[in-house]
C-alpha positions in Angstrom: 31.3 -54.2 2.4 29.9 -52.8 -0.9 28.2 -49.5 -0.7 24.4 -49.6 -1.4 23.5 -48.4 -5.0 21.7 -45.0 -5.3 18.2 -45.2 -6.1 17.4 -43.9 -9.6 14.3 -42.2 -11.1 13.8 -45.2 -13.2 13.4 -47.4 -10.0 11.1 -44.7 -8.5 9.0 -44.9 -11.7 8.7 -48.7 -11.2 7.9 -48.4 -7.6 5.2 -45.6 -8.1 3.7 -47.1 -11.3 4.2 -43.8 -13.3 6.5 -42.8 -16.0 10.1 -41.6 -15.4 9.1 -38.3 -17.1 6.3 -37.8 -14.5 8.8 -38.7 -11.7 11.2 -36.1 -13.1 8.6 -33.3 -13.4 7.1 -33.9 -9.9 10.5 -33.9 -8.2 11.4 -30.5 -9.7 8.0 -29.1 -8.8 6.4 -28.7 -12.2 3.1 -26.8 -11.5 1.3 -28.7 -14.2 1.5 -32.0 -12.2 -1.1 -33.0 -9.8 -0.2 -31.9 -6.3 -1.6 -35.2 -4.8 0.4 -37.3 -7.1 3.6 -35.4 -6.6 3.1 -35.6 -2.8 2.7 -39.5 -3.1 5.9 -39.7 -5.3 8.0 -37.6 -2.9 6.9 -39.7 0.0 7.9 -42.8 -1.7 11.1 -41.3 -2.8 12.0 -40.4 0.8 11.1 -43.9 2.0 13.3 -45.5 -0.6 16.2 -43.1 0.2 16.2 -41.3 -3.2 18.7 -38.4 -3.5 18.9 -36.1 -6.4 21.9 -36.2 -8.6 23.0 -32.5 -8.7 25.0 -32.9 -11.8 22.2 -34.6 -13.7 19.7 -32.1 -12.4 21.8 -29.2 -13.4 22.2 -30.6 -17.0 18.4 -31.1 -17.3 17.7 -27.6 -16.0 20.1 -26.1 -18.5 18.3 -27.8 -21.3 15.0 -26.7 -20.2 16.1 -23.0 -19.7 17.4 -23.0 -23.3 14.2 -24.0 -24.7 11.4 -23.0 -22.2 7.9 -23.8 -23.3 5.3 -21.6 -21.4 2.6 -23.9 -20.1 1.2 -22.1 -17.2 0.5 -18.4 -16.6 1.2 -15.7 -14.0 -0.7 -12.6 -13.5 0.2 -9.0 -12.4 -2.8 -7.2 -11.0 -2.4 -3.5 -10.6 -4.6 -1.2 -8.5 -5.5 2.5 -8.8 -9.1 3.2 -9.1 -8.7 6.3 -11.2 -6.7 5.0 -14.3 -4.9 2.1 -15.6 -1.3 2.7 -14.5 0.2 0.6 -17.4 -1.0 3.2 -19.9 0.3 6.2 -18.1 3.2 5.4 -15.7 6.7 4.5 -17.2 7.6 2.8 -13.9 4.8 0.2 -14.2 5.8 -0.3 -17.8 9.3 -1.1 -16.6 8.1 -3.5 -13.9 5.8 -5.4 -16.3 8.6 -5.6 -19.0 11.1 -7.0 -16.5 8.5 -9.4 -15.0 7.6 -10.7 -18.5 11.1 -11.3 -19.4 11.8 -13.2 -16.2 8.7 -15.2 -16.5 9.3 -16.2 -20.1 12.9 -17.2 -19.2 11.5 -19.6 -16.6 8.9 -21.1 -18.9 5.8 -19.1 -18.0 3.7 -16.7 -19.8 2.4 -13.6 -17.9 -0.7 -11.5 -18.2 -1.6 -8.1 -16.9 -4.8 -6.9 -15.4 -6.1 -3.6 -14.2 -8.2 -4.3 -11.2 -10.7 -1.5 -12.0 -11.2 -2.4 -15.7 -15.1 -2.1 -16.1 -14.9 -5.3 -18.3 -13.6 -7.2 -15.3 -15.9 -5.9 -12.6 -17.6 -8.2 -9.9 -16.7 -11.9 -10.1 -15.5 -11.7 -13.6 -11.9 -11.2 -12.6 -11.8 -14.3 -10.6 -13.4 -16.3 -13.4 -11.0 -15.0 -16.0 -8.0 -15.9 -13.8 -9.2 -19.4 -13.2 -10.1 -20.2 -16.8 -6.7 -19.0 -18.1 -4.7 -21.4 -15.9 -3.1 -18.7 -13.9 -1.2 -20.1 -10.9 0.5 -17.1 -9.3 -0.6 -13.5 -8.7 1.6 -10.5 -8.3 -0.5 -7.8 -6.7 1.0 -4.3 -7.4 -0.4 -1.3 -5.4 -3.4 -3.4 -4.5 -4.6 -4.7 -1.1 -6.4 -8.1 -0.8 -9.7 -6.2 0.2 -9.8 -4.9 -3.3 -9.8 -8.3 -5.0 -12.2 -11.1 -4.5 -10.5 -14.4 -5.4 -10.1 -17.7 -3.7 -6.6 -17.0 -2.2 -5.9 -20.7 -1.3 -5.8 -21.6 -5.0 -3.0 -19.2 -5.9 0.7 -18.4 -5.1 0.7 -14.7 -4.1 3.3 -11.9 -3.9 2.4 -8.4 -2.7 4.3 -5.2 -3.5 4.8 -2.7 -0.8 1.9 -3.9 1.4 0.2 -1.7 4.0 -0.1 -2.7 7.5 -3.7 -3.8 6.8 -2.5 -6.4 4.3 -2.4 -10.1 5.1 0.8 -11.9 5.5 1.6 -12.9 2.0 5.3 -13.0 0.7 6.0 -9.5 -0.4 8.5 -7.1 -1.9 8.9 -3.7 -0.4 11.2 -0.6 -0.9 14.0 -0.3 1.5 12.9 3.1 2.7 15.5 3.2 5.5 18.4 2.7 3.0 16.7 5.0 0.4 16.9 7.8 3.0 20.5 7.0 3.8 21.3 7.2 0.1 19.6 10.6 -0.1 21.6 11.9 2.8 24.9 10.7 1.4 24.1 12.0 -2.0 23.2 15.6 -0.5 26.4 15.4 1.3 28.3 14.7 -1.9 26.5 17.8 -3.4 27.8 19.9 -0.6 24.7 20.3 1.4 25.6 20.5 5.2 22.2 21.0 6.9 19.6 18.4 5.7 16.2 18.3 7.3 13.3 15.8 7.0 9.7 16.6 6.4 7.4 13.8 7.7 3.7 12.9 7.7 3.0 10.2 10.3 -0.8 11.0 9.9 -0.6 9.3 6.5 -2.2 5.9 7.4 -1.4 4.3 4.1 2.3 5.2 4.1 3.1 5.3 7.7 5.5 2.4 7.6 7.6 4.1 5.0 7.4 7.5 6.9 8.7 5.8 10.0 11.7 4.2 8.1 12.5 7.6 6.7 12.5 9.0 10.2 14.7 6.2 11.6 17.4 6.6 9.0 17.3 10.4 9.5 17.5 10.3 13.2 20.4 7.8 13.1 22.2 10.2 10.7 21.4 13.3 12.8 22.7 11.6 15.9 26.1 11.4 14.4 26.0 15.2 13.9 25.8 16.0 17.5 23.2 18.3 19.3 24.5 21.6 17.7 24.0 20.6 14.1 20.8 18.4 14.7 17.6 19.6 13.1 14.3 18.2 14.3 12.1 16.8 11.6 9.1 19.0 10.6 5.5 17.5 10.6 4.0 18.3 7.2 0.6 18.5 8.9 1.5 21.8 10.6 0.7 25.1 9.0 2.7 27.0 6.4 3.3 29.6 9.1 4.8 27.1 11.5 6.9 25.8 8.6 8.3 29.4 8.2 9.2 29.6 11.8 10.8 26.3 11.9 12.8 27.0 8.7 13.9 30.4 10.1 15.2 28.9 13.3 17.0 25.9 11.9 18.1 27.2 8.5 18.2 23.9 6.6 19.9 23.9 3.2 18.1 20.9 1.8 14.7 19.2 2.6 13.9 15.5 2.3 10.4 14.3 2.2 7.8 12.1 0.5 5.9 13.6 -2.5 6.3 17.1 -4.0 7.8 20.1 -2.3 4.4 21.2 -1.0 5.6 23.4 1.9 8.7 25.5 0.8 7.0 26.9 -2.3 3.9 28.4 -0.7 6.1 29.9 1.9 8.0 31.9 -0.8 11.3 29.7 -0.7 12.8 29.2 -4.1 13.8 25.7 -5.0 16.8 25.0 -5.5 18.3 28.6 -5.3 17.4 29.0 -1.5 16.8 25.4 -0.4 17.2 22.0 -2.2 14.5 19.4 -2.2 14.8 15.5 -2.5 11.7 13.3 -2.9 11.8 10.0 -0.9 8.7 8.5 -2.5 10.0 7.9 -6.0 7.1 7.2 -8.2 5.6 9.4 -11.1 5.5 12.7 -9.4 9.2 13.5 -9.1 9.8 11.8 -12.5 7.3 14.1 -14.3 8.4 17.2 -12.6 12.2 16.6 -13.0 12.8 16.7 -9.3 15.8 15.0 -7.5 14.4 11.7 -6.0 15.4 8.3 -4.7 13.2 6.0 -6.8 12.4 2.3 -6.6 14.2 -0.2 -8.9 11.1 -1.3 -10.9 13.1 -3.7 -13.0 14.6 -5.5 -10.0 11.0 -5.4 -8.4 9.5 -7.1 -11.3 12.0 -9.9 -11.9 12.2 -10.6 -8.1 8.4 -11.0 -7.9 8.5 -13.7 -10.6 11.2 -15.5 -8.7 9.1 -15.4 -5.5 6.0 -16.6 -7.3 7.7 -19.5 -9.3 9.4 -20.7 -6.1 6.1 -21.0 -4.5 4.6 -22.7 -7.4 7.3 -25.2 -7.6 6.8 -26.1 -3.9 3.0 -26.3 -4.3 2.6 -23.5 -1.9 -0.8 -21.7 -2.2 -2.6 -18.9 -0.1 -1.3 -17.7 3.1 2.2 -18.9 3.8 3.3 -20.3 7.3 6.4 -18.2 7.2 6.0 -15.1 5.1 9.1 -13.7 3.5 9.9 -10.1 2.8 12.3 -9.1 0.1 13.6 -5.5 0.6 15.0 -3.7 -2.4 17.1 -0.5 -2.3 16.2 2.3 -4.5 18.4 4.4 -6.8 19.4 8.1 -6.7 18.1 10.4 -9.5 19.6 13.9 -9.6 17.2 16.4 -11.0 16.4 20.1 -10.9 15.5 20.6 -7.4 19.1 20.3 -6.0 22.3 22.2 -6.9 26.0 21.4 -6.2 27.0 23.6 -3.3 30.2 25.7 -3.0 31.3 23.9 0.2 32.0 20.2 -0.3 34.2 19.7 2.7 33.2 16.5 4.8 30.7 17.0 7.7 32.5 17.1 11.0 31.0 14.6 13.4 30.8 15.5 17.0 
């Protein structure tokens, strides 16, 4: 028996009463097409048993990627009520640059907005986004409470959401792995008694602090009771820090933010104790400290990939199954650590 011929896009066009070009754009998820029309076309395609030809689809995609024509826009909206981070923070500049390159490669334009720009106060932000045909929003250091837009009209990606944030697709730093990277690099430098400074009272960054703690406790467990140093709560006094330091004699400290405790207590960094920042960001960069920082280039390009995937699938607003992309950081050796004399491996108990 002869096999049944495959249904073509030309046959779909005839069955649906639209052009073959429209069929092609709808089946590949072109955001410029009507969602209602595309849903009808996909339904008829399924009923007729249409199956995409992967070879032909790949050739067409290659042609589009060689000559992309930006027709729709994406937006990065950054928080920080004190200043526009794009003007001051090199990390944000790197993120925006990587996001723009990726968006342009996929055929989109991209715009940047500072949420607290006085010219975009009140409802004007939502109005500008709508009139500029923006389909996807990448919210950077910004919670949904800080932005009044009709969420169901946009594809959305959040960066490092807090536990108060809604369940959008999001990107986050791999704080657990970042702490592991820091501990391994400290060992490479010859440090043998690392200790963690934590701040679980920090409501905004509690998730990250818990990840830091988890990685540190797993590492400490392998050292055995004799070499294990309990974490120090940064909310305790300088006097209590001094007593803790004297008792356990750590040779390097790991913590989020600047070295706020050792210096006031009279300890010299890095001569008496090393310090590694686990928070990345602008503070350790500007001070020249050793830190594990976020890969902002990867963060920016990955955010665009997440946004365009949603747009092509006509997914808007709150997703049914939110996805989280976790991105490992990168070690940056600075002035707050020194190579130690002893570089022999740590003995596990």
